[in-house]
N, C-alpha and C positions, 0 to 999 in steps of 0.2 A: 362548683367545680371548674366550669368553664372559666370563671374570674381568676381563679387561682392558678389555672394553666397559662392563662395569657400575662399575669403578673410575672409568674417565673421566667416566661420566654422574654418579656419586656427587659427586666434586670439583668438577665444572663447577656442581651445585645447590648446594654448599656455597660456592662462590664468589659466586653470586647472592644466596645468603640472605644472606651477609656483608654485601656492599654495600647489599642493601637496610635491613637493620638500622642500618648506619652512617648512610645518608642520614637515617632517622627519629631517631636520637641526635642528630645534628648540626642538625636542623630540626625541633623540636617542633610547629611550625606547619603541618606536613604533615597533610592531612586526607584519608582516604578517604570516597567517598560514603555519606551515611546519610540517615535519614529519621526524623523524631520520631513518636512513636506518636500516634494520633488525639486522644486526649484531653489530651495535655501542652500547657500554655500556652507560647508562645514566650519569653514576657518574664515570669519569675518574680523577683520583687524579694526574696523570702525567701533566695534563694541568695546567698552571699557569692562574692566574685571567687576567693577561695581555693578554696572548695568546688567551683567551675565547672572550675577549672583540674584539680584532683585527678581530678575525674569525667572530663575529657577525655583526661587521661593514662591512667587505666584502662581507658578504652573503646579507645583506641589500642592500647595493650599487648595487650588481649585479641583485639584484630582481627589484630595481627601473628602472634599465637600461633596463629590459625587459618591464616594463610597458611604458617607453618612446618609446621603440621599437615598441610595440604594436600600439601606438597611431600615430607612425610616418607611419608604415605599412598601418592601415586604412586610412589615410589622403593620401597617394600614391595612394591606390586602389579606393576612392572616387574621386580624380582627373581624373584618367585613364577613370574610367566609366562614368565621366561626359563629357569627351572628346569624347568618342565613341559614345554614346548613347544619349546624352543630359539629361537633367533632368528627374528623374524618382524615383518611391518608391524602395527602397533596400528591397529584400526579399530573403530568403534561398530557394534554389532549393531542390526538393523532391528528396530523395534518391531513385535510381531505382533499381529493381530487377537485371537488367542487369549487374550491377557493373561497368558502365562507369565511366571514370575518371571525376571526378567534379572538377568545379572552386573552388578556396579558398574559403570559407565561413568565414565571419566575422561579427562582431556587432559593433554597435556604442558604444563607451566606456562608455556611460553613462547608457547603458542597465543593464548592470551586471558587477560587479567588475571581472577582470582578475583573473584566476586561476593560482595560483602560486605553481605548482606540482614540487616538487623536486624529481628527479629520483632516484631509489634506487641505492645506491653505489654497483654495481656488484662486485667490487674487494672483497667485504667483504662477499660475499654469499658463502657458503659451496660447491656449485657444481663449482665455479671457482678456489677455492685454493685447494693445493695439499700439505699442510705442514704436514699431519700425513699420514702414510702408514698403510694398514693392515698387519697383520701377518698371516691370514687365510683367502684365498680367496676360496669359496667352488668349483667355476668351475676349478681352477688350481688344488685343492686337487683331485678332480674326475679325472684329466688327469694324476695324479701320482698313485693313488690306484690302485692295482690289482685286487681287489674286489674277493680275493681268499675267501674260507669258510672253514677255518682249524677248527678242533675240539680242543677247548680249555680247555678241562677237566669239572671240576665242573661248570665253567663259559664257556658254549658251544661256545658263540660268541667272547670270550675273551682269556685269558691266565691264568696260575696258578699264582696268585698275592703273592708275598713274601715282607716281611717288617722285620724290626729290633724292637727288644723291647724296645732298649736304644733310640729310636726316640722321646719318650716321657720322661719328667721329672715331678716332683712336681710343676715347675714354667712353664712347657710348656705341659698342658695337653691335652689330646684329647678330645674335646668338641663335643657332641653328642646330637642333637635335635630330639626328636621322635615328629613328626607332624601327629596326628590323623586327617583324613578326610574322607568324604564320597562322592564319584563321582555319582552325580544324572543325567541321562540323562533326559532332557525335551521331552521325546519320544524316544522310541527305539523298545523294543519287546513290550510295552504297551503304551498307549497314555500318554501324558503328565498328564492329569487329574486322569487317572488310576493308574499311578505309586504314584500321590501324595496321593490317598486314601489308597492305599494298602501298601505304604512304607515310603514314604518321610515325610508325616504328623507325623508318628511315631518317627522319627529320630528328628524333632525339639522337640517334647513333652519329648522325652527322654534326650535331649540336656541341657533343661533348668532345669531337675530334677537333672541330674548326674554330671554335671561340678561343680556346687557349693558345692558338698560334700567334695572337697579338693582344697585348692588355686592352687596348682601347676597344675591343669587339663588344658589342652588347646585343641582347636579345631579349624580347619579352613573350611570355607563354600564358595563356588564359584557361584551357580547359582540363581541370584536375582530373576528369575520368580517363582522359588518354595516358596523362603522367603516371596514373596508378596501374593502367593495365600494362605499360612499359617497364614499371618498376618490380611489379611481382610476377611478370612473365619472361622478360627477356633481358633486363639490365643485370649485368654481372657485378659482383662487389666493386670491382674496379671503376666499373661506368657509374655506379651509385656514388662513389668517393668523388668522380670528377665532376659530375653534377652538383652534388653539394658544395664543392670548392668553388664551382662557378657562382651558384646562388650566394655564397656567402660572401664573395668578392664583389658582388654585384654587377658582374657580367650578365647574369640572367635576372630579371625580375619576373615574378608571378603575379600577374595582374588580375584582380577579382577573385580569382582562385575558386570560385565555384565548382560543382561538378560539371556543369554546362554553362555556356552563356545564354541564360534563359529567355524566352518569349516574355514580353511584357504586357500584352493584350489579353490573351487567354488565360495565362498561367494564375492561379489563386497566390495571394500574397503567403499564405501558409507554405504552399508547395515552394515557392521562391526560397523562404527560409529554410527549407528542408533541402534544398540543392545547395545552397550556401553553406549551410553547417556540415553537410557531407563532404565537401570540398575542403573546408577550412579545418575540419577535424582530422582528414587524412594528411594534410600538409603538416600540422601539428605533430602529429602522431609518428610520421615517417621522416619528416625533414626539419623538424623543430621550427619551420616558417610560418609567419602570419603576413598575409598580403596586407597593402597599405592604400592601393589606388585602384579605380574601377575601370574596365574596358568593355564596351558595349557596342560594337561597330557594326553588328549585323542584324539585331532586332528589328522588325518592321514597324517602326515607330516606337515612342518612349514614353513609360508611364511615372507619374510623379510618385508613386509607390517606391520605386526603385532606388532613388536617391535617399529616401529616408531609410531603407533596409540597409543600405552600404554605410550611412552615417551612424546607424545603431552598431555596425559590424566594426566601428573603428577606423573607417576611411574618412579622408578629409578632400579627396579629389577623384573625379572620374572624368570619363571621355565617351561620347556617344557620337553617331554619325547619321542614322537614317531618320531625317526630319524633312517635312513638306519642304521642296525647293524654294518656295515663295517665301516661307518663314526663314528660312536660311539667308536668302537676299535681305529680308528686312532686318534682321539682326547683324548682318554683315555691314550694311549701311551706317548703321550706327555705333559699330564696333562693339557689339554686345554679344559676341559670339563665345564669350568666356563670362560666367555669371555665377551667381549664388543662387542655388536653386532650394526653393523654400516651400514647405508644406502649406496648403492654403488655410490651414486653422492655425498657423502659427503667427503669433502677433510680435515676437521679440527676436526671431532669428535662430531659436535654439537647433532648429533642424537643418540649417543651411548646408549644401553640400557644393562646393567649387565644382563646376563642371565646364569643360572643353567641348565644343562642338566642332566636328570636322565641318569645313565650309562648302565642301563641293560634291559631285555626283554620287561618288562612290569612296570606298576606303582602299581601291587598288592603286597602282603606283601612278597610272596616267592622271588620275584624279586626286591626288595628294601632294606633290611637291608644289604646285601653284595653279593659276587658273586657266592656263593652257594645255588640255591633255595632249595636243599631237607633239608638243614639247617635252612635257613629263614622261611620256611614254618612250621617248628617246633615251631616257635614264632609267629605265627597268633593264637591267643587263642580263635577266634570264631570256630576254627576247633576243638576244645576240643571235646572228646567223647559225643554222644548226642546231638550235635548241628546241625546235617544233613550235615556236610562238613567234609571233610577229605584231607590229603596231598597226592597226586597222586605219589609220591616218595617213599612211603611206611612207613616213619618215621613220626609218629603223635605228636601232640603237647601234652606237659603234663604240668599240674599244677603246678607252682612254689612254692614249701614247702621249709622248713628249710634244709630237707634232700638232696635236689637236687640242691639247689640253687648256690654253688660255681661251680659244673660243668655247669649248665645250663647258668650262668652269663658269664663264661669265653668262652662258645661256640659262644656267640651273641657279646662279645667285639672283637673276633677273626674277625668276619666277619666285624664289623665296622672298625678295624684297616686296613683290606685290602680294604675296599672301600675308606678310606682316601688316600690310596697311588694314587689314580686317580685323586685327586685334589691338589690344590697348598696349600689352607689353612689347618688349622689343626682343622677344623670343618667339622662335617659331619651331613647330614640330613637325617633321615630315616622316609619317609613317612609310616604312618600306617593306611592302609584303602584300599578300593576297591569299586566297583560300589554297590551303596545303602548300604553300611554298617552302622552299628549302628541304625539299625531299630528295635532291640529287646533289651529290658532292659539288658537281661543276657550278650550281647556281650560288652555293656559298663562296666558291672562289671567284665568280664572275661580280657578284655584287660587292663583296667586302674588298677586293682587290682594286677594283675600279674607283669604289667611293673612297678607298683610303689614298689613292693618288690625288682625287679632287679636294680630299680634305687637307693635305699637305699643302697643295698649291695655294688654295685659297685662304689658309691660315697664315700662309707665309707673303701673301699680297698685302702689304699694309695700306695701300691705296683704297682698297675695296671695303676695309672696316667690318670684315665679317669673321667671326669665328664659329668653325663647325665642328662637331664631333659626333660620334655614335651615342646613343643614350637609351635610357629606360624611361618610363614615365616618372618614376621617382626623380631623375634627374632634370626632366623638363619641369615639372611643377615645382621644384626647389628653387630653378632659376627663375620662374614667372613670380614666385612669391618674394624673391629678394629683389627682383626689378619693380614690383607694383605692390602697394599695399591692398590687403585683402578688402578694406573699407572703399577702395576706388573702384571695385568691380560692382555692376549692377545685380539687383535682388529680381529673380523671377520666380513667377508660381504658375502652377498649371501643368497640362502634359502636351504631348506631340502627337497626338492622333487627330485626323486619319492621315497616314504617310501616303505622299504622292511623290515619285521620282521624276516624272515627266508629264508634260500635257495634261490630259484627264485621266491619267493611269493611277487611280485610288487604290490602294492595298487595303480594302475592307472585304474582300472575299475570304481571305483566311480567318476572319473571325469565325466563321461557320464550316468551312471545309472538313470533312470526315468527322461529323458531329457525334458518331458511335462512340469514337475513341476518345473525343474530348469529354464525353459524358464518362468513360471508363477511368479516365484520369481524376474526375472527382470521386468516384467510387473508391478507387484505390487511396486518394488523399485521406478519405473517411477512415479506411481500415489502418492505414499507417499511423494515424493519429491515435486512434484507439488501441492499438498495438503497443504504442508508445507510452501512453499513459497507465495502461493496466500492467506493463512490465516494470514501469518505476514503482508503481504501488507494491508490486511483488519484490522487487530487490530493497525498496526501502523500509519495507515491514518484515523481511528476512523468511517470508512464506515459503520461499523456495530455496534448495541448497545452491552452493556455488556453481557447480556444474550445471545445472538445470537453469539458472539464471543466464548463465552465458549461451545456452542453447537459445533462450528467448532473445538474447541480444543479437546473436548471428541471424536469426530469422528475420529480426527488425531490420536489421543493417541492410540485407540482401533487398527485401521490399522497399526500403528507404531509398537505395540506389537506383531501382528500377523507377521509382516515381521522380526522382531528381534527373535521372537521363530523359525522360519523356518531356521535361521542362524546356527542353532546347528549343531553339526557335525555328527548327523544320520538324519537331516532334508533336507538341500539343497544337501546332498551328495547323498540322494537316498538310503541309507542303513537301512532304518526302515521296520518294517513289513507291509504287505499290508494295514491292518485296522490303522495302525498309520499314513502311507503315505495319506490314505483317510482323516484321521481328519486334518493333516495339510493342505490339498488342500482345504477343506471346510472352514478353518479358513483364508486361503488367499483369496478365492473367496468372504467371507463376507467383509474383509478388502478391496478389490477393491470396492465393492459396497459403504462402508464407505468413501472412498478416492473419488469416483465420485461424491457422494452426497456433500461432502464438497467443492469440486472444483466448482462445479455448482452453489451452493448458494454463495459463496465468489465471483464469478464472476459477479452475480447479483449485489450485494453490491457495486462491484467497477465500474461497469457501470453505478452506480447511476440511477437504475431502479427504476419505480414507488414502494413506500412503499405498504406492503400488511399486511391487518389486521391480527392479530393472526397467526404470521408466526410461523412454526413449523420445526423441524429439517428433517422431512420427505416431505417438500414442493420440488416441482422439476420445475426449470424455465427454465434449457435448458437440451437437451439429450446428453449425451455424445455419440460420434460417436465411440463405442466400445461395443458390447452387449455381456457380459457373460452369458449365458444360463445356464451353468453347471459348475461345477468345474473341470471337466475333458474332456472338449470339446473345441475345438479352437473357440475362439469367432467371432461373425459375425459383419457385418457392417450395419449401419442404411441406409434405403434406403429414400431419402429426395422426399417425395410426393408432386408432383405439379399438381394442376388442376385450373380450373377457380374459384373454391371457396377459393382455397389457391394457388394463382400465385406465390407466393414469399416466400423464406425462408432465415433467416439471418444464418451466420456460425461466431461465435466468435472463434477465434483461439488465446489460451494462449500459451506464450512462457516462459517457466521456466528456460531458459538459460540466461547467462549475455553477450551475444552477439546477433545482429541482424541476425536472420535466414532468408535465401533466399532457396526456395525449392519448388518443384512442389508437390501441394496437389492433392490428389483423394478422391473425393466423390462419392457416389452412388445416381443417381436421377432415377426417374420413368419415363422420357421422354427424347427423344433426341433432344427435341426443347427447349433447353434453353440457357440462356446467364448469365455472370457472371459480377458483379459489383465491383469495388475496394471500398475501404473505403471512397472515396470521392463521390461515385454515378456514377464514370466514366466506361462505358463499357470497358470490357478487354478481350484479346484473351484467348480461352479455346479450350478444345480437348475433343470430346466424342468417346468413344469406347465402344464396347459390352463387356458384363461381362462373362467371360468363366467360366464355372462350370464344376463338375465331379472330379472323384478321378481316377477309372480305364479308364474310357471312359469319352472323353471330350464333352462339348456341349456348348449351349449359353442360357443364364438366358433370360427369358421373364419379359417384364416390368421393366426391371432393366439396367443400362446403367453405364459406368464410365466417370465421368467429371473430367478432369485434368487441372489445370491452376497454374501459377506462383505465390507465395505469399511471402510476406514479412512482418516479425513481429518484433519490436524491443524487446530489452531486458525486460523481466518481464512484458510484455504489453498484453493487449486484444485488438485485431484489428478484426473488423467485415467487412467480405464479404457478398454479397448479391446474391443467385441464384433465378433466375426468369424464368417463363415460357415464350417462345418467340412464337410469332405469326407464325406457320408454313409456312403461305403464304407470310411472309414478307421477305425482301431481308437480306441475311445472310452474315453479315460483319466481325464478329468476333469469331465464333464458326466453327473448323474444325472437321471433321470426320475421323476416322482411316480408314486406309486401311487395309483389313482383308486377310489373306492368310490361308488356310486349307490344310493341308497335310495327307495323309495316312489314310483318313476317308471318303471313298467314299460313305459310308452308310448314312453320316450326312445330312440331308436335312437342308442348311443353309437358315433360314427364318429371315433375318434382314431387317431392314428398308432400303430403296432403297438408302438412302445418303451414306451408306457404301459400298465402292467398295471392291467387294469379288473375290478371285481368289481360285478356287478348282481345281487344277490339277488332272488329272485321272492317275492312275498307282502309282508306289511306288517311294518316293523320293530318288534320289541317289546321290545328290550333296550337297555342303554346302550350308548354308542358312545365309545370312547377314541381321541384323535388326540394325535400327539406328533411332533416333529421331531429327527432326529438320525440317526447313522450306522446303516443297517438299517431306518430307517423306511418305506422302501419296499418291504421284502422280506417283511413277515410279514402273514399273511391274517387275517380273522376281524375282527368289529366290536370285540373287546375286546383288540386288539393292545397290548402293553405297550410301555413306553418303555426306552430305554437309559440306563445310568448317567449321573446327572447332568443328565438332559433333565428338562423340565417336560412334564406330561402333564395333558391336559384330560379330564375325563369329562362327557358331556353325555347328557341324557335322550333317549329315543327321540323326543320331540317337538322335538329340536334345541336345547334349552336348556342352560346351564350348570348342572351339578349337582355337580361337585368339582374341585379343582386338587390335583395330586400335585405335592408340592415337589422340589426338586432333590435332597433327601436321603431321599425316599421317604415322606414324611408325607402323608397325604390329608386335605385340609381342605374341609369340604363349604361351597360356595357356590352356593346354589341360585338361580337366575334365573327371575323370572316378568315379565310385563307385565301392567299393571291399568289401568283406566280411571275416570275420574270424571264424573259428570252435574253440573249446576249448580242451583242453588237457582233457583226461578221465580217465587218473590213478588215483589211491586211493590218496587223499589229495592233488591232483594237477588238479585243474579245475578253470575256470572263476566263478566269482559269483558276488554279488552286490558289494563288495570290490576290489576283485581281476581281473586281466587282465592276463590270461594265455594261449594263442592261441597255436594251435597245429603246427603252422608253420607260414610262410609268407601269406598275404591274397591272396585270390583267386579273380578274375574278378567277379563282379555282372553282371550276363547275364539276362537282360529283353529280353521280345519277341522282335523279330526284327520287323522293320517298325512302331515304334511307332506314336501314334495319335498326330499332333502338330498343333497349332493354333498360328498365329502371327498377332499382331494388332501394328500398326505404325502410329504415329501422330507427330504434331510438338514440342510436349512436352515430351513425353514418346512412348517407343516401349517395347512390352513384346512379348517373345516366350513362350508358354505353351506346355509342353510335358509329355506324361502320360507314365511313365516307370512300366511296370508289370513284375515282376519276379515272375515264378511260383515256389510256394513253398519256397519262401524267402522274397519279400518285395514288396510292390508297392510305387512308388515315383511320386508325382505331382510336376515336375520340371517347375519353372517360371524365367526366366532370362530377367531383365529390364534394359534398359539404358535411362537416363534423359537428356533432354537439359536444362540445367541449367547454364546460362551464369555466374552467380556469383560463382558457384563452378566448374571451367573448369578444371577437371581434369579426366583421363581415369578411370572410375568407372563403375561397372555393379553390380547390386543387384540380388543374386541368393537366391530364397526361394524353399525350400525342404520341401514338405508336405509328410509324410511318415508313413507307418504302417508295421511293421514285422508280417508277416503271423502267425496268432495264430496257426497253425498247426507245426510250427517250434519249437524243441526243443532248439537248442544251436546255434545262429547267432548273429555276430557283424556286423554292416554296418558302412562303412566309404565312406567319400568323398575325393578323391585324386586330387589335381591340380599339374600338372607337368610343368615347364618352362625351359628355357635355362639359367637361371639366375646361375652363376658359384659362388654359396655361399659356396662349399665346404660342410664341416659338421657342419658350424655355421648358428643358427637360432636364433630368438628372439620372446619370447613370453610376455605377460604382466603379472604382480604380481597384482593380485586382482583389474584389472582395473586403478592402480595407477600409474605403471611406467612399463617400459620394462627391461627384463633381458636377458643377453646373454646365449645361451643354445648351447651345442655341442651335436652330435650323436656320440655316443661311440660303436665301434664294440665289445669292450671286455664284453659289457653288453647284456643281452638278449633283444628281441624285445621290451617286454612290460615294460622293465626299460627306454627306450627311449620315452616313451610318458610322456606327462608333461600337468599341468593344462592349459586351453585356457579360462579364465574367460572372456576377451574381444577383444584381438586383438593377431596376430602375424605377423610376416614378416621374408623374406629372401631376401637378396640383395647381388649385387656383385658392382663392381666399378662404373657402370652406369645405372643399373636398381634395382629397388626394386617392390616386390609383397606384398602386406599388405592385410590381411584378416581380417575383423572385423565381430564379431558373436553377435547375439541376444541372445544366449544361452550359459551359461558355459559347455563347453565340454572337451573331452580329445584330444589332438593333438601329432603329431611326424612329424619329417624331416627326413625320414628314407634314403633318397638319395639326392644328390646335386640337386637343382632346384624344390625340391618338398615340398609340405605341404599336410599333411592328417589330416583329421578331423573327429572323430567319430561321428556318427549321432544317433545310438540307439543300445540297446543290449537287446537280450532275452535270458534267461539261466536257464536251468532247474535244475541246481544243488546248493546247498549250498557250499559256499568255507570255511566252519570251521571257521568263525570269530565270532560266536554267534549269527547269525540272524536265522539259522535254516530253510531257505527257499531260493528258486532261485528268479529270477525276471522275472516274467510271467505276470504282469499286465499292458502290453505295451498298450498305446492308441493313436491314429493319433496325430501326433505331426508336429510342423512348425518350422524351422530354417531359420533365415533370415541372410544371408551372405552379406558383401560388399566387392568385389575384386577390389583393387585399383593399378594400374601400374603406377610407377613414374620414371621419367628419370631424370638423373643429368646432368648439362651443363658441369660439369668438373669431372675427376675421383674422387671418393670417396676413401679415404685410412684412415681406423680405426685405432686407436692405439690398438695393441695387449692386452695391459693391461687395456682398458676400458670393465668393465664387465656388462655394461648397454647400452641400446639403448633408442631412441628417435622417436616418431611418427613425421611426418610431419605435418604441419599445416593443410593441407587439409585432412589428415586421421584423426587428432584429431577432426576438424569440423565434419566431417561424423559419427565419433564416438559418439560424444556428442549428435547429432541430433538422432542417432539411439538409444541410450540409454535413452535419455529424448524427445521424440515425441512431436511435437505441438498438443495440445489438440484441437478437433474441438467441439465445443459446439452448437448445433443446436436449433433454435427457429423460431417461427413464428413471423411476423411482417408485418404491413401496409407497402404497397409500398412507401407511403411518409412521413413515421415516420423517426424521426432523427435518424442518424446512430451513435450510442454510440461507445465510445473507451475508453480505458485507457492506458497511457503511462507515467508512473511515473519515471522510471530509467533515469538518464542521463550519464550512462556509457555504453561502450561497447567494451569489451575486449576479443579477441577470447581464449587468453590463461588464462583467470581466470574463474575458476569451482566454482560456488554457491554450495557447497557440502550439507550443510544443513542450514535450516532457521527454528528454532523452536520458536513460538510465546509465549510460556509459559515455562520458566525454572527458575530454582533457582541456586543461587551461593552464595559462602561465601568468604568474604575478608580474607586478612592475619591477620585481627584483630579478626575474628570469627563473623563478622555482616553478617546477611542473607539478601540476595537481592533477589528480582523477578525481571524478565525482559524477554528480547528476546535474543537469542543466533543465531549467525550465523558463518558458517564455510566457508573458502575459500582455493582453491588451486591455484597456480601459475604454469602453465606447461611450460616446455622448449620444444621448437620445434627443430627438427633436421635442422641442417644448410647446409646440403649437398643436399638434395632433397627438393629443394626450388621450389615453383610455385609462381611467383611473382603476376599473375592475382588473386589468391586466396588470397594472402595477402592483395590486395587492397579491397577486400569485406570483408574479416574477418581480420583485423588489431589486432596486439597484441597490450597489454597495456604497460606501463612503470612500473609496479608493484606496484603502488600507488591506494589505494581503498578508497575513500571517501564516508563513510558510508550515508551521507546526499543524495548522487548522487543515492542511491539505495532506500531508505525508509526515511519516516518523522522522523528525529531525530536531537536534537541538538548535537553539537560536545562534550560538557561535559557529555554527557550521554553515550559514549562509551569507553568501558574499555577492556584491553586485557584479555584473560581468557585461560583456559585449554580447550582441545578438546570438553569435555563433559560439559563444562560450570560451573563446580562445584568450580573451583578456580576463583575466580575475582581478576585480578591484577591490574596494575597502569592505569590510564587513558590513552587514545591513544591521543597524542597532537592533535589539530585540527579536532578530530574524524575520523584520517586518517589511514589505516593499510598498512604498507609497506611490501611487500612479496618479497623473492628472488625466483628465479625459483627454482621449484620442492618442494617448502615449503607449509605447510599446516598451517594455523592460523586461530584461533576462536577468535571471540569477544562478548562480554556481554553487551547489551544495557539495562541500566537502565530505565525500562519503567513499569508504572503501568496502567492497563487497566481503561479507560475512562468509568465513569459511566454515 
């Protein structure tokens, strides 16, 4: 019988294969879906027609062989299984959290057509190639520069510039573009709305009145948030037409066009994408306009991620300003202030962004026309007598009249000529503006009328060989590229941190200022991304009506705008006044609520729950397990209430990531007598622990317990677990109870249910404490209890600080944790403030009270040590150290949570956490660049301490040949590696003085703040030897997975349900690649084709991450495998292949269709797609 069945299957398969091959032979035009590698051009004229056909036939033959191979493999497996087990139904084994090695899965060929993925041709990827070298590598430049501070004369930070008048002729004139602009901060000294009412509104009104008076007048504008506010609240139809006409004629150019001019140190690249997209989409929808050039004159240092994002947005040129004064001098001396800015990993120049760096101290008029500010200030005609401003150098502007025009014109031409010596082209840009300029009509008149007289006089003076005009960035860059070939400009890689504007004034303080709101920014980012993803799934699947989908869109857009606004370089930086910071926080608080509302409603639609009559946007179907009561308080958790009337609750987990997440989930429950059921309704192992409370004194919560259990959620899926009340008298097979240890708290009356084994030694703890999670963790006594095989152990000091980690294979790695503190310099004009970090010397040890109260809870899945560190007249810190037993992520990792508050009585204190190891990294360490990539840094003895602090938006690591320590952070902060083997991370700062950068206040509004760090120790099987020339780093697969799970946590949605009701779920995605990041998913975007056709649809952005090849954990790779770079959009959302188009980052440029609806990504690349999709009615 068995042989007969096998024979029938074999001949049926042969017949199918024969028909298939016959069809191909008779029709060579038959094509299987394919996708070209990212770097292969679509039109290659070098190939002959004959070669193309040959290659086509070879490819198809190869694919056909693969099909036959699949059939043969399936037959062999069927035969083996039949022989071993006899006839049985073939089924797919469930994927387990434990990450055990699975037998090969397969399907009968008739079930689904085989997927023919062509892997990306890695040899064509920029990270693999090294055809083109850079001319300027910023880390190498730092190694060479002496960082002297010589007085350069009129140009204090430069030198006395000289030129020859015969450099120019009638055929080779000096071209000068005067670029009027107004820098409008969306919040700083005043709130966004107050700035608009008091100044910005008048700028727009004057703009549309004054610019049309003469055709030659030009103006540039950057902040779309203000333009949107004016357009929707005050502009009349006549005003809108006037503005549109000026835009169409080129008299106005919108530069960058983001919602704000974003910070480049603290902002996550995903948030930068959000703010750029928000601005660009508004411009296209309302003005039909797409920006072309970047303008970033006020961010406090510049990131290498920014030019890449602008390049992806379709830009070719950009301008920046705030760069270390000594770096500017070095570049100026070599005429390298204009360069092609390249990504560190790009070996071919695909990412090059042409960049213009302003050469002088500031972007204001005195520091823009040329090297001498006392002369340039005389040409800022807003400072004419009677306007309330003057020049601090003592020489005031004079109105241009016939009597003085020759002398005045020559004076400014001399400055322009000197400025021209710093650049390679014969074209000079003179930005004419400052903060909130042109808000009064008389400034427009004074600036334009006086310069118009100068322009006419200079242009008519043939002997000077100078041609002057008002211009935009587009005008300027067009002239530059006509004058000098792009290939003649140098290539630069690296970034421009840490910024110093003068002396030892390094702007490394703002990396940490107002950390509570920096953390809130990351929380909002995670919510906005999750809301975007789940809304896109709802829209593409048609799960909600048109009206409900629009309601989801509106709430998502409101949240996105709040996130975008806070990316402003005085928002997430913490450098605004108290009332402005308060305004930002309230906006983010509302945005979190909007996002939560959208997520829980979208989840309801995807889970196909019963329709509700008269649904509104305010309906609540699920409770999100993250309760924000106030905009300045750490959120609380929901306690799942279980009793006889409501004995069961469902927990829907949403995973916004593109890989299956396996982790330990913790909920709060009202009873210790509970059990957990998996999505199929089977009981599963769980852990119950008491809830530890307190800030300065520890205790146990009453009527509240931690419930921890392992969960697994596939990509973009909603998976439902059930928590039920268990009969306290029944036999308990699945729930374990933590062992509890209490130290240095004799006063504490431990009143816990009897199922918890409690130790409370008398006396003071004088020895190290070990904690671990795993089977048997709750059964061993003694502070030095050891861990089970394969578990991570944490060794802490008697003071509750990390001392060492014991790896999964038993190696002990010393990691000593300390807290340190800095005081500030207090001399005149030399002190720390919101922007500056100016310590009075090396850090001092933070000295909390001895014998801190400590509580340890240990169980099979999770073990935590809580320590209350109280520093009299300094700060108090609630430190919790947690290790997890997660077999799917078997790496040496500990979670560190610092909940801290600097004493309000303290005037000046900056608190830091220091980690010291035996890792021999020398002076080399790595930090992330806006969470996008890792950059190599070095500690420099020749620089002051504050100059060696860098932004830490997401991750940092140190390594030697055998060991790496990675630190992941939930909050963007400042960090340094001041000694070999050490990482130091700032925690908070309280400062009583202003640092003279315009804020006019200190930082005294500290609130209790929580930071969560993940410390990962990784070992290499063979010595890691890095190329000295490689200026970037890579996270390991395990660190990347942990980072993504921290940045985008699984969202727990709680709801009541009858015990016998169906267990809903939603799992649409058919892809799982740990190296692919779904950066954005916007369900409602507009785009324009090259033919000018406007399209409506869905936009999605993806990043492919490259993992480090040295610190490899094979077990992690089994649970979290990387992909092949191919992304089939139909594997993620419901979309036909012909609806998928390549697009720019912000979706405004819709390009060619993607063959087969597939996107090919090289490692480190970011690409976006536009899905032509109309909402179903």
